[in-house]
Residue, then its C-alpha position, 0 to 999 in steps of 0.5 A: m739594863s737596856v740596850e743603848s747604842e752608838p750607833s742606835t739599835q732598835s729594839g729585838t736582836a734580829s735589828y740589832e744584828e741588821t744595825i751593826k751589820a749596816v756599819t760601813l768599815p774603813d778602806a784600811v780595816l777592810d784590807a786588815v780584815e780581808a787579810y786576816e782572813s787569808v790566814g785562817g781567821e775564823r772571827d765574823r765581821f760582824l766582830w769588827k762592825w760592831i767594835y768599830g760602830l762602838f767606839p765612839a762611844f768610849t773614846l776620850s773626849s778630848v780627842p778632837d773631831e779632826h783626829m777622831e776617825t783617824a783614832r778610830t781607825t787605827k784602835t780598830l786595826f789594833t783590835v784585829f791585830i790583838t783578836l788575832l793573837d788572842d785566838v792563836a794563844e788561847r784557842d789554838g794554844d801555838a805557843e810558837t807562833f804566838e812568841r814569833v809574833r811577840a817576838a817580831v814586836r818587840h824588836a820592831d820596837g827596838s825593845g827585845r831580839r829578833p824572832t827565834v828559830g827552831d834547832d834545824g834553823e826552820r822557824d815554828g809556828d805559821d809563817a803566813v800569821v806571823e807575817f801578816a801580824t808583823e805587817l799589821w803591827t807595822d801599819i799600826r806604829r806608822r798610823l800612831a807616828t802621825a798622832p800629835r803627842y805620839e813621842e810624849f805616850e809612845d813608851v806607855f802605850r808600849y808597856d800597856l802592849r806588853q801587859s796585854l800580850n801577857a794576859m794572853e800568855y796567862s790565858r795559854v798557860l791556863n788552858d794548857h794546866l787548868a789546875m791552876a785556874n782561879l779567880g784572882g789571876a782571871t781578874h789581873y791578868d785576863s783584864h788586860n786582854m780588854v786593851m783598855f789601857p792601850y785604846a786609851d793611850v791611843d786618844v791621848m796621843h791625839s788629844p793635843d789639849f789633854d793635861a797629861g798632869e791628869f793621865g793618872v787619874v784617868r788611867e786609875l778609873i780604866w782599872d774599874l773600867q776595863r774589869m767592868a768591860r771584861i766581864g760583859n765580855w766574859l758573859t757573852t762568849w764563854e758558852r763559845e769559847v768552852y766548846e773552843g777548848d778555852y776555858t779562861a773566862g771568869v765565869v768558867v773559872y768561878a764554876l771550877r773553883n765552886g765545884i760545879v763543874t769538873r776539867e773532864e766535863l769541860a774537856a768533854a765539851c771541846a771533845d765531842g760537844d757535850s753540854t753537860a758543863v754548859d748546862r750546869i753553869k747556866a743552872r746555876n745562875v753564874e753569870e748572875v754572879f758576874l752581873a751583881e759584879w759588874h753594878h758593884l763596879r759601877r757603884k765603886v767608880d761613882e763612889r771614888g768621885l774622880a774627876a779631870d778638866s781636860v776630859d769628860l770623865d763622867a762620859f767616859i763612865e756613861g761609854m762603858e755602860t753603852v759597852m755592856d749594853h753592846h755586850l748583851a745585845s751581841e751574845g752569840y755574834k761574836 
C-alpha cells in the first residue's frame, strides 16, 4: 500500500516525519496541548499534527468550505480529550480519575450525577487531570453549540461518546483481568476507541445540506470503516503499548488466544523491558493476519454498494485508505 496523504508526503520515513512536523496547529489546539502536557500528558505533538493534517482526508464531503476549519479544529480538540482519557484508563489504569471525568461529562450534559467523592470527603483521582478534562469538554461543547445542526444531532453525539468511554472502560478492566481477553471483545468494544461515529456526528452538525434521511447509510458504512481504522492503529501502536502495560490491541489479544505469548511474558515486557513477547508476535507474523482482515473489510465495503446523494461515500471510503497509509507511515511516532 503506497503512502498517500493530506498534506502530501514524500517517500521515506524521515521526509514523512518532517512533513507532519511542519503542520501548523490552530491556536486553540496549541493551548489545549500545552494544558494537556501540564497535567502530565505524554503524547508527542506529532500525534496532534498528524490527526489535524489528516482530517480533511476523511471529513464527510457534506461539510461546506465555510464550516470545514471549525469542524476540523473541534475534532482535533475532541481527539486531545479522548486521548487523555484513553491514557488514563488504559495506560495508567486510573479508574478513579476516569470515573470522575466521565461523571463530570454526564453532569455537564444534564444526563448524569455529579462527580463522586471518597468516603473521607476527599475526591479520589488526579484533580488536575479532572479539571483540565472538564474545562476542555466545556470548550468542545461550546464550539459544537455553534454548529448549524447541533441540536438535531446532539443526542446522537452524546450517545456515541458514551460508547467510546465504555470502550476505554472495557480496556481498563481487560488489562486488570487479562484472562478475559478475546477477539470478539477487541472488535466490538475497542473499535469505538477510534471515535469514528462522534467524528461523523461533528461533520453532520456542520453540514446544512446533509439529508438526515441518509444518516443511517452513513452510520452503516462507519461500522466497517471504524474497524479498518482500529486495525491501522493496532498495527502501529501495539508494540509500544506492550511495554507500557497495555495489552488490549487485537494483535496482542490474538497472540494470547493462540498461545503465541503468555500473560507472564507480557508482564515481563512492562516490568523490565523483556522483548520475548514482542519478538514472538513478530516472528509469527501476527500483523499479517490483521492486514489481511483490513483488506477483507475494504472489499466488503465495495460489495455492499452503499450510496447516498447528499454525501460522497466513495470519497469517504478512499479517505480511510489514506488513513491506513498514514498509520503505516507513522509507525513509531505516535
